[in-house]
N, C-alpha and C positions, 0 to 999 in steps of 0.2 A: 504494500500500500504506500503510495507516494503522498507525502504531506508537504504542502507549500505554505510558507510563512510569509506574511506581508505586514509591514508597518501600517498602522491606522492612518488614513487620510480622509479628507472631507468626503470624497466619493464613496468611502467604505463605512460611513456612519451607520447606515441601516443594517449592513452586515454585522457590524459590531454589536448593535443593540439586539440583534436576533439571537446571539449566543450568550445572552445574560440569563443563563439558567435553561433548564429543559422545557419548562412551561411558563408562559406569561399570561396570567389571568387578565381579562379585559375589565379592569376596574378603575375607578377614578384615581386611586392611590398609585397604581402602576402607571397609568397614563401621565400623571404628574411627575412620577419618578423618571419616566423616559424623557419627558420634556426637559427636566432639569439636568439629567445626565448628558443629553445631547449638547446642551448649552455649555456644560462643564468640559466635555470633550473638545468642543470647538475652541473654548478658551485655552485649554492646554495645548492644542495644536498651534495656536497663535503665539503663545508665550514661551513654551519650552520644547516643542516638537512632539512627536507621537507619544502618547501615554499608554499605548496598547499595541499588541501584535495580534494578528488573527491567523488561525490555522485553517487551511482549505484542503478538502479531499474531493476529487472529481469536480472541482470548480465551485463547491458549496462550502460556506463557512461552517465550521464544526467546533470551534473553540477559540479561546482568547487568553491572554495574560495581560494584566493591568498593572502599571507601575508609574512612578514619578519620583523625582528627587525630593528629598526632605526640604530642601531650600525653597521649593515651590509652594509649600503649605503655608498659607498666609497667616494663620492664627497661632503658629508656634513662635515662642519668644526667642529661642536660640537654636534654630535648625542647623543640622550638620550638613554642610555642602558636599561632603564626601560619601553620603549615604543615600542611595535610592531605596524606595520602599516598593515591594511587590504586594499589592493590596488584595489581589484576587486572581484566580485562574479557574477556568471551567472548560470541560470538553463534553460534548453530547454523550449521553449514556452509552449508546451503541458503539462508540469509538474510544471509550475509556480503556486504559491499559493496552493501547495499541501504538503508542509512540507520539501521539499528537501533543500531549502536555510536555513531554521531554523535548520535542522539537521547538516548542515555543520558548521554554526556559533556556535552552542552549543558544537560541538566537539572541535572546536578551543578554546572556552572559558574554557572548562574543562581542556585542556592542559595548558592554561595560569595560571589558578588557581592552578593546581597541581604543576607546576614548581615553582611558588611563587616568581619569580624574576621581574615580570612586575606590574606596578601600574595602567596602563590604556591601552586601545587599541584605536588607532586613525584611522580615515578614512576621505576622502574628499567625500562629497556628489556629485558625478558626474554621470549624467544620459546620457550616450552616446546614439546616435540614433540607433535604431534597436535592443535594448536589452530588450524590453518588459516592465515588471514591473519595475518602477523607483527604482534605488538602494537607493536613499536618503530616500524614503518612507520605504523601507525594513530595512535600518539601524536604523531608528527611532523606527520602530516596534520592533526591537531586544533590544532596550534600550539605543541606542546612543543618546546623547544630544549635542546641540550646545555649543561650548566652550564659557565661559563668555567673553563678549566683542569681540568674534570672528565673522568671516563672517558666513553667513547662511549655507555654505557648510562645515564648519570646525567642525567635529563631534568627540566625544570621548565617550568611554564606561569606566567608572571609576571602577577599580578593587579594588584598595586600595587608601585611602587618599581622597583628594578633587579635584574638577574640576580644570583644569589649564587654565590660560589665554595665548593665543597664542602670540608668539613673531614675529611680522611682520617685515620683512626686504626686501628691494629691491636689486636685483642683481646689482653689480657694473657696471658702464659704463667704457669703455676702449678706448684707442686711436687706432682705426683700421678702415679699409675700407672693404666692402664686407658684406656678410651675413653668419651667422653660426647658424645651427640648432642643439642644444644640446638635446639629447634624451636618454631615458632609454629603454633597449631592453626587456622590461617586458610584451609587448603586441604584438600579431602577426599583429595587424593593424597599428603599429607604422609607418612603411614606407609608408603605404597607405596615412596617414595624412601628413607625411613628404613630399611626392610627391606633395600633394595639396599645402602645404606651399611654396615649391620651385617653383611650377608653378605660384603661385600668386606673389611671389617676382619677377620672371622673366617677368611677364606680366607688371610690372611697369618699370623694367629696364632689358632688355634682356642681357646686358653685365655684370651685377654684378656677381662676383664669389660667389658661394654658397657651403659651406662645412658642412657636417654632422659629429657630434662628439658623439660617444657612451660614455656616462658618466660613465658607469660601467667598460668599458675597458680602458678608458683614462680619469680618474677623475680629474687630477691636474688642468687643465684649468678651469673646472667648479667650483672647490673648490676655486681658487683664485678670481673668479668672485662672489662668495657667492651665487651660484644658489642652491635653496633648493627644487624646484619642479622637476617633472620627465620629463618636457619638457620646453625649453626656447629658444626663437629665438632672435638673435642679428642682427641688421641692422646698419651698419656703427658705430659699437661700442656701440650701445644703446640697452638695453633689451626692448623687446616689451611688451606692457601692454595688448593687445588684442590677442585672440586666433583665430585659423582658424575656430572655430565654430561661430565666430562673423565676418563672411567673409567681409562684407562691411567696418566695422571699422578696421579690420585687414589690408585690402588693403589701406585704407586712411592713417593709421599710417605708413605703409611702404613708401607711397608717401611723407609724411611729413619728415620722417627720411632721405630719399634720397635727397630731395630738400633742406633741412636745412644743409646738411653736405658739 
């Protein structure tokens, strides 16, 4: 089977969106996510070059890898210009474990080594539901290793130098009431999960105001709070520790933050 890898370009935007997962429900949240992601991809193409590569088999798009330099993230206080982040990779189920993902990563690695300005590639081992072969397993198969003293999902591929120890910091608490969902427009499913977070917050308190903030379009507030992740939820001025993927703990934490404030 021959796999062709191409860098993302404006003419390939629809192909790129088509491989954001196996199924794409036709819902308002997904449509909003697609619109924002296309806008983000176009911005990245203008400002830093292709943020994604696509895999083709028999002239059909079957997978992608998404990446960008840390210095391009507008809400980070002290980004490392020597580190690109791989944020996501996906291959259609029927072609998983057949070399498409490997071809995508090898193409990226060749670019990184040729440019010579990066010391390592970082990723978070995140295995979202419905994506088939676990990404964490794939990254480790490609040669990523857990950072020394890092969390199990903090992975890096060393290009030059030595492994790095992660610098952990918690987002700042602030004096405010209500809930804020800080997010990055880098995934078409972002608002699908934002909807679930907002529904859960309102199930605890139907009157609480909930605001969504796109950190790429409006980075200043996220920067002053020292948010470093691509998603962060605040309730009554406090950053939450649990995610929507830990639904019961997420809901309990909301209840605690509302009752204690």
